[in-house]
C-alpha positions in Angstrom: 161.7 34.3 112.7 160.4 37.9 113.2 158.7 38.3 116.6 155.5 40.3 116.9 156.1 43.6 118.7 153.0 43.1 121.0 152.8 39.3 121.5 150.3 39.4 124.4 148.1 42.2 123.3 148.7 43.0 119.6 147.5 46.3 118.1 145.1 46.1 115.2 145.8 49.3 113.4 143.1 50.3 110.9 144.0 53.8 109.7 146.6 56.6 110.1 146.8 60.3 109.6 149.8 62.6 110.0 152.0 61.2 112.7 149.3 59.1 114.3 147.9 55.6 113.9 144.5 54.5 115.1 143.4 51.1 116.3 140.1 49.4 115.8 138.7 51.1 118.9 139.7 54.6 117.8 142.7 54.7 120.2 145.4 57.1 118.9 149.1 56.1 118.9 152.1 58.2 118.0 153.9 56.4 115.1 157.6 56.3 115.8 158.6 53.2 113.7 156.9 53.2 110.3 159.3 55.5 108.3 156.8 58.4 108.3 158.8 60.8 110.4 159.4 63.2 107.5 155.9 63.8 106.2 153.5 61.6 108.1 150.8 59.3 107.0 148.4 60.4 104.2 150.1 63.8 103.6 148.0 65.4 100.9 150.9 66.5 98.7 152.5 63.1 98.9 149.3 61.2 98.2 148.5 63.5 95.3 152.0 63.1 93.8 151.8 59.3 94.3 148.3 59.1 92.7 149.4 61.1 89.7 152.5 58.9 89.2 150.5 55.7 89.6 148.0 56.9 87.0 150.9 57.4 84.6 153.2 54.4 85.5 153.4 52.1 88.5 156.7 50.2 88.4 160.0 50.1 90.2 163.4 51.3 89.2 164.5 48.1 87.3 163.3 49.8 84.1 164.8 52.9 82.5 162.7 56.1 82.9 163.6 59.8 82.4 162.5 60.7 85.9 165.1 58.4 87.5 167.9 60.2 85.5 166.4 63.7 86.3 166.1 62.9 90.0 169.7 61.6 90.1 170.9 64.8 88.3 169.0 67.1 90.7 170.2 65.1 93.7 173.9 65.0 92.7 173.8 68.7 91.9 173.4 69.4 95.6 176.4 67.2 96.6 180.2 67.6 96.4 181.5 66.7 92.9 183.0 63.4 94.1 179.5 62.2 95.1 178.2 61.8 91.6 176.7 58.3 91.5 173.3 57.4 92.7 172.0 53.9 93.6 168.3 53.6 93.9 167.1 50.8 96.2 163.8 49.8 97.7 164.4 50.1 101.4 166.8 51.1 104.2 167.8 47.4 104.5 168.7 47.2 100.9 170.6 50.5 101.2 172.6 49.2 104.1 173.3 45.9 102.3 174.5 47.8 99.2 176.7 50.1 101.3 178.3 47.2 103.0 179.0 45.4 99.8 180.4 48.5 98.2 182.7 49.1 101.2 183.9 45.5 101.2 184.6 45.7 97.5 186.4 49.0 97.7 188.5 48.1 100.8 189.0 44.4 100.1 188.1 43.5 103.6 185.2 41.4 105.0 185.4 42.5 108.6 182.8 44.9 110.0 182.5 46.7 113.4 179.1 47.8 114.6 178.2 49.9 117.5 175.0 49.3 119.5 
């Protein structure tokens, strides 16, 4: 049910670097939608860290690993004491879903107001 963004003339993106994506003809596009606003595509520090991690272990957070605990401890150390629990999820959609479920459980209400 997901519509293509460019139904009449779809883009065929073949590579990306920094904040730009490039189509099959070499045309450059500023990427404003692919969750790369913080570090960009192919950032050398990020790709190096990802490569090192994948050489060691390539899995998700369903299994226990010391790095998950260490990251949660480092993260919560920067937050107020009341914010002491971390939930690791796969995407922004999963984070939103979890936040909504937690709020509904805590408040005991099912109603939601959204602003567009």
